Structures are given as C-alpha cells and as structure tokens.
C-alpha positions as CSV (number, residue, x, y, z in Angstrom):
1,M,9.7,0.4,-4.9
2,T,7.2,0.2,-2.1
3,G,9.9,-0.3,0.5
4,A,12.1,2.3,-1.1
5,R,9.5,5.0,-0.7
6,R,10.4,5.3,3.0
7,G,13.7,6.7,1.9
8,T,12.1,10.1,1.1
9,G,11.7,10.8,4.8
10,G,15.4,10.9,5.5
11,L,15.8,8.2,8.1
12,P,19.3,6.9,8.6
13,G,20.1,4.2,6.1
14,D,17.2,5.2,3.8
15,P,18.1,5.7,0.1
16,S,18.3,9.4,-0.9
17,A,15.9,10.8,-3.5
18,R,18.8,10.6,-6.0
19,E,19.4,6.9,-5.2
20,L,15.7,6.2,-5.6
21,T,15.5,7.9,-9.0
22,E,18.6,6.1,-10.2
23,R,17.0,2.8,-9.2
24,M,13.9,3.8,-11.1
25,I,15.8,4.6,-14.2
26,R,18.0,1.5,-13.9
27,V,15.0,-0.9,-13.5
28,D,12.9,0.9,-16.1
29,H,15.7,0.7,-18.6
30,A,16.1,-3.0,-17.9
31,G,12.4,-3.6,-18.2
32,E,12.1,-1.9,-21.5
33,Y,15.1,-3.8,-22.7
34,G,13.5,-7.1,-21.6
35,A,10.3,-6.1,-23.3
36,T,12.0,-5.6,-26.6
37,R,13.6,-9.0,-26.3
38,I,10.3,-10.7,-25.4
39,Y,8.7,-9.2,-28.6
40,A,11.8,-10.3,-30.6
41,G,11.3,-13.8,-29.4
42,Q,7.6,-13.7,-30.2
43,L,8.4,-12.3,-33.7
44,A,10.9,-15.1,-34.3
45,V,8.0,-17.6,-34.0
46,L,5.0,-15.6,-35.1
47,G,6.4,-12.9,-37.3
48,R,4.8,-14.1,-40.4
49,R,1.4,-15.0,-38.9
50,G,-1.6,-12.9,-38.1
51,Q,-0.3,-11.4,-34.9
52,G,3.0,-10.4,-36.5
53,D,2.0,-6.8,-37.3
54,L,0.5,-6.3,-33.9
55,I,3.6,-7.6,-32.1
56,R,5.8,-5.4,-34.3
57,H,3.7,-2.4,-33.4
58,M,4.1,-3.1,-29.6
59,Q,7.8,-3.8,-30.1
60,A,8.3,-0.5,-31.8
61,Q,6.7,1.3,-28.8
62,E,8.9,-0.6,-26.4
63,Q,12.0,0.3,-28.5
64,Q,11.0,4.0,-28.2
65,H,10.7,3.5,-24.4
66,L,14.1,1.9,-24.4
67,R,15.7,4.7,-26.3
68,T,14.2,7.2,-23.8
69,F,15.7,5.3,-20.9
70,D,19.0,4.8,-22.8
71,A,19.2,8.6,-22.9
72,M,18.4,9.0,-19.2
73,I,21.0,6.4,-18.3
74,A,23.6,8.4,-20.3
75,D,22.5,11.9,-19.3
76,R,22.3,11.2,-15.6
77,R,25.2,8.8,-15.6
78,V,23.2,6.0,-14.0
79,R,24.8,2.6,-13.9
80,P,22.6,0.1,-15.9
81,T,21.9,-3.2,-14.4
82,A,24.6,-5.8,-14.6
83,M,21.8,-8.3,-15.5
84,L,21.3,-7.0,-19.1
85,P,23.1,-10.1,-20.7
86,F,20.8,-12.4,-18.7
87,W,17.7,-10.4,-19.6
88,H,18.8,-10.5,-23.2
89,L,18.5,-14.3,-23.2
90,A,15.6,-14.6,-20.8
91,G,13.4,-12.1,-22.5
92,F,13.9,-13.7,-25.9
93,A,13.3,-17.2,-24.5
94,L,10.1,-16.1,-22.7
95,G,8.8,-14.5,-25.9
96,A,9.8,-17.5,-28.1
97,V,8.4,-20.1,-25.7
98,T,5.0,-18.3,-25.2
99,A,4.7,-17.8,-29.0
100,A,5.5,-21.5,-29.6
101,L,2.5,-22.3,-27.4
102,G,0.4,-20.2,-29.7
103,E,-0.8,-16.7,-30.5
104,K,-3.1,-16.6,-27.4
105,A,-0.2,-17.7,-25.2
106,A,1.9,-14.9,-26.6
107,M,-0.9,-12.4,-25.8
108,A,-1.2,-14.0,-22.3
109,C,2.5,-13.2,-21.8
110,T,1.9,-9.6,-22.8
111,V,-1.0,-9.3,-20.3
112,A,1.0,-10.7,-17.4
113,V,4.0,-8.5,-18.1
114,E,2.0,-5.4,-18.6
115,E,-0.1,-6.0,-15.4
116,V,3.1,-6.2,-13.4
117,I,4.5,-3.1,-15.1
118,D,1.3,-1.2,-14.4
119,G,1.7,-1.9,-10.7
120,H,5.4,-1.1,-10.9
121,Y,4.9,2.3,-12.7
122,T,2.1,3.2,-10.3
123,A,4.4,2.6,-7.3
124,Q,7.0,4.7,-9.0
125,L,4.6,7.6,-9.5
126,E,3.7,7.4,-5.8
127,T,7.4,7.5,-4.9
128,L,7.9,10.4,-7.2
129,G,5.0,12.2,-5.4
130,E,6.7,11.6,-2.1
131,I,10.0,12.9,-3.4
132,E,8.2,16.0,-4.6
133,A,6.5,16.4,-1.2
134,H,9.9,16.5,0.4
135,G,11.2,19.2,-1.9
136,G,12.5,17.2,-4.8
137,A,11.2,17.3,-8.3
138,E,11.5,14.9,-11.2
139,P,9.1,16.2,-13.9
140,E,10.9,14.5,-16.8
141,L,10.9,11.1,-15.1
142,R,7.3,11.6,-13.9
143,Q,6.0,12.5,-17.4
144,T,7.9,9.6,-18.9
145,V,6.6,7.0,-16.5
146,E,3.0,8.4,-16.9
147,A,3.2,8.2,-20.7
148,F,4.8,4.8,-20.8
149,R,2.4,3.4,-18.3
150,A,-0.5,4.4,-20.6
151,E,1.1,2.6,-23.5
152,E,1.8,-0.5,-21.4
153,L,-1.9,-0.5,-20.4
154,E,-2.8,-0.2,-24.1
155,H,-0.7,-3.3,-24.8
156,R,-2.5,-5.2,-22.1
157,D,-5.9,-4.2,-23.4
158,T,-4.9,-5.1,-26.9
159,A,-3.7,-8.5,-25.8
160,L,-6.9,-9.1,-23.9
161,E,-8.9,-8.2,-27.0
162,Q,-6.8,-10.8,-28.9
163,G,-7.9,-13.6,-26.6
164,A,-5.1,-13.8,-24.1
165,E,-7.4,-15.3,-21.5
166,Q,-8.2,-18.2,-23.8
167,A,-4.6,-19.4,-23.8
168,P,-4.3,-23.0,-22.5
169,G,-3.3,-22.8,-18.8
170,Y,-3.8,-19.0,-18.7
171,R,-3.9,-18.6,-15.0
172,L,-0.8,-20.7,-14.3
173,L,1.1,-19.1,-17.2
174,S,0.1,-15.7,-15.9
175,R,1.2,-16.4,-12.4
176,V,4.6,-17.8,-13.5
177,I,5.3,-14.8,-15.8
178,K,4.2,-12.3,-13.1
179,A,6.5,-13.9,-10.5
180,G,9.4,-13.8,-12.9
181,C,8.7,-10.1,-13.7
182,R,8.6,-9.2,-10.1
183,A,11.8,-11.0,-9.4
184,A,13.5,-9.2,-12.4
185,I,12.4,-5.9,-11.1
186,A,13.7,-6.5,-7.6
187,I,17.1,-7.7,-9.0
188,S,17.5,-5.0,-11.6
189,E,16.9,-2.2,-9.1
190,R,20.1,-3.0,-7.3
191,I,22.4,-5.2,-9.3
C-alpha cells in the first residue's frame, strides 16, 4: 500500500479514498482466507501432535478475521480477489509442506507470514491516517486492522516461543515465505 498512499492527495490518476479502502478490504480478505488455508494444511499434518491445539487456536482467530472481512466484502460490495481459488490451494500446500518439515518449520511459517502481515497492516493504518487527514474517515476498517494486527503479532510471538527460529534452514525458509506473501498481497490488491 505504500505507493497507493499517494492517492489520498488527489493527483490525476491516483486511486480515490474509496478505491484504496476497497483494495485494503480485498487484500485483507484474501490474506485471512489464505491464513485459514495455511493452518488447515498444518493441521492436516500436525493436528494430532503437540502443536495441534495451538494451531487450532490460531486458525479459529483467523476464521473470525475472515468472517469479518467476508461481511465487509458483502456490505460494501467490494469485489473479492479473483485469486481465491489459487490461494485456496497455495495456502494449504504451504501449511502442509512446512508442517511436514516439522513443528518448528510450521512455526517458522507462522512467524514469516505474521511479520509480513504486521508490515502490511501498519502501512494500511498509515494510509487510513492519510485518508482521514484529507477529510475521509474509516473508523470501522481502522479498528478492525488495529485489532487484527495485534492478534497477528500474538501469533508471531507464540510461534517464536515455540522454537520457530530453530527450524532447519530458518532464514531461507523465512525469506521464501515472506517473498511469497508480499507477492500475494500485491496481486490480491488488484486482481
């Protein structure tokens, strides 16, 4: 969203405040959908092991996030991303593959995803502040993003406590997952 923030100033060709908020809702909906699929993949592999309850708890929070964005999509008549079928498969695959590498790798996946989401939500909050500075207001979206950001950081911290950084190839795994998440955000905002 960093490039999109310029759109609040009203230069020709810049997205309007409405277009910016629709992009936010579209991409956040896609991200929460993808997160539920990542946890579904992890549970398919680790559901009966020690981390199963922890993963189920995080998945339940992500499902609540998804329900919230489902409602915003419907209420505001925002077009969801056309990429949902791909994110359905890719999210599950990412979760299953990292879980197959072990519980610490599954937690490393959570850390990588949540660190990208933290940056993404922080940028959205800055954009919402700029929209407000130009006379717009999105209190519901701002409150939602702030609350969900806090829960995503909780997931990151929990995964770190569970030994995410001890996963084999942690740094490489983290870089690859983060790059994929950033690409998914860029694609989902517009497609």
